[in-house]
N, C-alpha and C positions, 0 to 999 in steps of 0.2 A: 388535584392529588389522585382521584381517583381516575383522570381523566389519563394524567402520567402513568399511572400504573398499569389501563388498560390499552396505551398506545406504544407505549415506549417499554416498559421495564420488561413485562410478562412476550411482545414477540422479541427482547430481545435475548429473556432465557432461552428462548425455542432456537436462538440463532445461534447460540451457543454449544448449544446439545448437542446440535445438526451439527459445526464445525470441527467440536469434539471426536463425533463420531464419523467423522471423514479424517480428520486427518489420525486417529487410532488406526483405521483401514487401511491408508497411507502406508502408515508405518511398517504394520502387518503383515500388508503382498507384497513392499518395495526392498523394507527393511534401512534402515538408516544409511543405505550407502545406491540408495537407486540407479537402477539403469538408468534413469529421465537425465544422471546428473553425465553420462558418457557426453551427452554432448554439449554440455556445459561446457565442458574439459573443449573438447573441440574447440567449440567456440575462442576460448581462450589460446588454445594454440594458435589460430591462426595469427593471433593478433603479437604471439611469440612469448606465452607466458609460462610458463612450467608452476607448478605446484611446488612448496616446499618438501623440502628431504625425508621428513619423519611425517609425512600424511596430514600434518596437525590442518592445514588448506591457511593460514594466514601467509602474506607475504613474505618470502623471504629478504634479510637486508640490501637495499641498492634497487629493490626488483619494482616499486608501486609507482616509478615516473612512467609518465604514459609512452606507447611504443606506438601506439597507432590511431587511428580517425574514432573508432569507438570507444578509446582510453578515454580521448578529449572531450567526445560528447559528453558519456556516461560520466562524468567526472563532476561536473555543474550539477546534472538531472539526480544525480546521489544525494550533492548535497542542498539540493532544492527540497528535497523529500526529507532530510532529517527532522528530525521532532522540534528543536526550537524555532526552525524557518516556518515547518510546520502551524505552529502555535500561532506564532506570528503574523502569517500568512488568513489564517481566519479573523484572528480578531481584525485584522486589519479590512478584511470584506463584511464584516457584522460593522463598523465603523460608519463604511462608506453604504453598505444598505440603508443602514438609519435616515444618515445625510439626505440620501438620494429619496426614499420612501415614505420616511414618518410612521414605520409601518413596523410595531415589537417581534412579530410573530415572524415576519418576511429576515426581521434585523438579526434576528439571534439562529436564523434555519443553518448558517454556514458551522455555527459554535454545535450546533443541535448535531448535527451530522456528526461530526469529527467525534464530540463526545458517545453519540451512540455506537462510534465506529470501533472509540479507544477500549471501551467497557469492554465490549464481544471480540474483541484481538484479545487483550491481556489475559480476561478467563478463560478462552479457549487453548490459546497457548500454554498455557499451566496445567490446562488439562492433556494437551495431548506432549507439549515435551521432546519435541522434534530437533534432534541436533542438526546443526549447522553445514552445507555442506564437506565432504571428506574429499581429500588429495584436489584440490583446486586454490587460482591463486586469487588471493583474498588482497587488496590492497590498506583495505581500513580494516578497523578491529572490529568485530559484529557486536549487537546491542545483548545484554543478558538474557532479553528471552528467545522462546523458542521458538525456531526457523517457522513453524506451520499457526497460521499465515502470514504473511507476508505485511506485517503494519505499515511500513513504508504506503506499498500500494494500496494496500485498501483505505488508508486515508487519504491519498491522492484521487483517488474515483468517490471515493463520497463530497470532500472540497469541493473538487471542479464539474464532477456532476452538481452538486446544488449550485454553483456558481451559474452553470445553463440552464438550470430549471427557473432561477431569478434572471436572465436576462429572459427565458422566454415567457414569467409571470406576465413581465412589465413590458412588453412589446421593446425591449430595445433595438434601436439601428444597428443591423449587423448580427444580431443571432441569431441565423440562420447560419451564418458563415462560420461563427466561431466557437459555435452547438458544438459539431462533431471534433474538433478542436480540443475541446473542454474534456467533454463527453471521453473520446477516446485516444486521442494524440499525445495530451500529456500524459495522462495514466499509463495507457501504452508504454512509452518511453520509459517514464522511469522504472515500470514493471522488469523491460527489459532491462535497464543499468540495474539492477537489484542483483539479477540472473547472472551478464556479463561478470560484474563483479564479487561474485562466489558469494552472496550474501543468502543467495534462496536456490532451494530448489525449485525447478519451475511448476512444481503443482503450487508452492505455496504460493506464490503469487497469483496462482489461478484462484485460489482458495482469496485472496486477496481481492481481486478483483471484483467476487461474487459479492465478499463482504461489502466493496466500498457502493455498488451500486444498488444491494439492499440496503444500506445504512441512508443513503439519498432517495431513497424510494419510499421511506418510511416520514421522512421528515418532509416530505415532497407531500404528501398526505395528506400528515397532520398541522404541516404550517402554513403552505404555499394553495 
């Protein structure tokens, strides 16, 4: 219990404090309709999308259909990063790791990374309370949590980076080629999908990327 407190709980509290302070600062400097969202609106406009007339940010009736390549690419990425899918993904990889290694510390690593990331995300989001982007096209309803940081992005980074660490730890063939895809390719694509589909400000996904990397780093140091 003391090791859990020292290795996970106390660092997690520190991460929450840093994220909360950063999120508050971002809101203070940029407001709830920051200049960074202009790039999001321009990106959506390039795909033929316009926000709803009242500025609430949810897609008008009949406009959620894909209109271009970015819509078709980001839709499955957004689905893949959803909460149920991420939980199932983590559970599957815990089971696979246990079957292949019979090492309990390695087997719980994917779940530990997700648990640490989720705890920090939920707490810091509640403290920041940042609204979702305004005046954007948004084909799916947003979650009730704060926009900062991006939980989908953080979870993707935490899980896939931990999987890459497991490949390295056990010298799996092809780890050198798969590592960059897991560490950067998939999480980066998911972060982009969250921005393109109007779910997050750009700074939300940057914070999510950092949270995910930090969570995976803690798990790597303590378990792998």
